[in-house]
C-alpha positions in Angstrom: -4.3 -21.6 43.4 -2.9 -25.1 43.9 0.3 -26.2 42.0 2.6 -29.2 41.7 6.1 -28.5 42.9 9.1 -30.8 42.2 11.5 -30.2 45.0 14.3 -32.7 44.3 17.8 -31.3 43.9 19.3 -30.7 40.4 20.4 -33.9 38.7 17.8 -36.1 40.4 15.5 -36.2 37.4 13.8 -32.8 37.4 14.0 -32.5 33.6 12.6 -36.0 33.1 9.6 -35.5 35.4 9.0 -32.1 33.8 8.7 -33.7 30.4 6.6 -36.5 31.8 4.1 -34.0 33.2 4.0 -32.1 29.9 3.0 -35.3 28.2 0.2 -35.8 30.8 -1.3 -32.5 29.6 0.1 -30.1 32.3 1.8 -26.7 31.7 5.2 -26.9 33.2 8.1 -24.5 34.0 11.5 -26.0 34.6 12.7 -23.2 36.8 10.5 -20.2 37.3 11.6 -16.7 38.3 8.7 -14.4 37.7 5.3 -14.0 39.3 3.6 -14.7 35.9 5.5 -17.9 35.3 4.3 -19.2 38.7 0.8 -18.2 37.9 0.7 -19.8 34.5 2.4 -23.1 35.2 0.5 -26.1 36.7 3.8 -27.6 37.7 7.2 -26.1 38.5 10.5 -27.9 39.0 14.1 -27.1 40.0 15.1 -23.6 41.1 13.7 -22.0 43.3 11.4 -24.9 44.3 14.1 -27.0 46.0 15.1 -24.2 48.2 11.8 -22.3 48.7 9.3 -25.2 49.2 8.3 -23.9 52.7 7.4 -20.5 51.2 5.6 -22.1 48.3 3.6 -24.3 50.7 2.3 -21.0 52.3 1.7 -19.1 49.0 -0.1 -21.9 47.2 -2.4 -23.8 49.6 -3.5 -27.4 48.7 -0.5 -27.9 46.4 1.3 -31.2 45.9 5.0 -31.7 46.4 7.2 -34.3 44.8 10.7 -35.0 46.2 13.0 -36.8 43.9 15.7 -39.0 45.3 18.8 -40.5 43.6 21.5 -42.9 44.8 24.4 -40.8 46.0 27.0 -42.7 43.9 25.1 -41.6 40.8 24.1 -38.2 41.9 27.6 -37.0 43.1 29.4 -37.2 39.8 26.4 -35.7 38.0 26.0 -32.7 40.4 29.8 -32.2 40.4 29.8 -31.9 36.6 26.8 -29.5 36.7 28.2 -27.2 39.3 31.5 -27.2 37.6 29.8 -25.9 34.4 27.6 -23.4 36.3 30.2 -22.1 38.9 31.4 -19.0 36.9 27.8 -17.9 36.2 26.8 -18.5 39.8 29.4 -16.2 41.2 27.6 -13.7 43.5 29.2 -10.6 41.9 30.2 -11.5 38.3 27.8 -14.4 37.6 25.3 -13.8 34.8 22.7 -16.3 36.0 19.3 -15.0 37.2 19.5 -13.6 40.8 16.9 -16.0 42.0 18.7 -19.0 40.5 21.9 -17.9 42.1 20.2 -17.4 45.5 18.5 -20.8 45.3 21.8 -22.6 44.5 23.8 -20.6 47.1 21.2 -21.4 49.7 21.3 -25.1 49.1 24.9 -25.6 48.2 27.4 -22.8 48.8 28.6 -19.5 47.5 32.1 -21.1 47.4 32.4 -23.5 44.6 33.6 -26.1 43.8 32.6 -28.4 46.7 34.2 -31.7 47.7 32.4 -35.0 47.5 32.0 -34.9 51.3 30.5 -31.4 51.2 28.1 -32.3 48.4 27.0 -35.4 50.3 26.3 -33.2 53.3 24.2 -30.8 51.1 22.2 -33.7 49.8 21.6 -35.3 53.2 20.7 -32.0 54.8 18.2 -31.1 52.1 16.6 -34.5 52.3 16.4 -34.4 56.1 14.8 -31.0 56.1 12.3 -31.9 53.3 11.2 -35.2 55.0 10.9 -33.5 58.4 8.8 -30.7 57.0 6.4 -32.9 55.1 6.2 -35.7 57.7 2.8 -37.5 57.8 1.4 -35.3 55.0 -0.6 -36.9 52.2 0.2 -34.1 49.7 3.8 -35.2 49.5 5.4 -38.0 47.4 9.0 -39.3 47.4 10.1 -41.1 44.3 13.2 -42.2 42.4 12.6 -41.7 38.7 15.0 -44.6 37.9 12.6 -47.1 39.4 10.4 -49.0 37.0 7.1 -48.0 38.6 8.0 -44.3 39.2 5.8 -42.9 36.4 2.8 -44.9 37.7 3.4 -43.7 41.3 3.5 -40.1 40.1 0.4 -40.3 37.9 -1.6 -42.0 40.7 -0.4 -39.3 43.2 -1.5 -36.6 40.9 -4.7 -38.3 39.6 -3.5 -38.2 36.1 -3.3 -40.8 33.3 -0.1 -41.3 31.3 -0.4 -42.1 27.6 -0.7 -45.8 26.8 2.8 -47.4 26.8 4.4 -44.3 28.2 7.7 -44.7 29.9 9.6 -42.3 32.1 11.7 -40.1 29.7 15.5 -40.3 30.3 16.9 -36.8 29.7 20.0 -34.9 30.6 21.9 -38.1 30.7 25.7 -38.0 31.2 27.1 -34.5 30.6 24.0 -33.2 28.9 22.3 -30.3 30.7 20.3 -28.8 27.9 17.5 -31.3 27.3 14.7 -29.0 28.6 15.7 -26.1 26.3 15.9 -28.5 23.3 12.5 -30.2 24.1 9.7 -28.7 22.1 6.2 -28.7 23.6 3.3 -26.1 23.5 2.8 -26.4 27.3 6.2 -25.3 28.3 6.2 -22.1 30.4 9.0 -19.6 30.0 10.9 -19.2 33.3 11.0 -15.4 32.8 7.4 -15.0 31.5 6.3 -11.4 31.6 2.8 -10.3 32.8 1.1 -7.1 33.7 3.8 -6.5 36.2 6.4 -7.2 33.5 9.2 -9.5 34.7 8.5 -8.9 38.4 10.8 -11.2 40.4 9.2 -14.1 42.2 11.2 -13.0 45.3 8.9 -10.0 45.8 5.9 -12.4 46.0 7.5 -13.9 49.1 7.5 -10.6 50.9 
């Protein structure tokens, strides 16, 4: 069962590309934590994709992977803001976020938040280096900066999809906004915690 995985870090445009894919007719999960959510979505972005892309590559053969880049001087203040908001809920013991989301963030960033600008830069560069090394010379992988004018065209051509006439890349979660996905209404959105015959079986178990 092939999928499309968006494996850029948070605040690189994962919400924007998720909405763009919805508008191209795909079912999309922005974060996915259950087996059923992964089964139902054509495309999945954000956690746990940015940390688990190697496992996903094995579980879903013939899938496509899109790595989102962003200039560090723009990403750093944005991710600092996001992690500042999320830190209490990411706490390993007392945090209320989903265990898979916490694991994904702790794997890529750190259990100990907040991080300095230098530490965040190291996280970004380490993730980028590992992704580019893993997908080197593969034609099922695309790197794109969603702020570039032709980014929507590059993505649609890579996926063999056709954007709507006059479509432009949606600019969402700008500034301190982090709720654009929740607020965006579309029938093709897939619930991250979608229940199936195995109820809300954690995606982690699929990896075992």
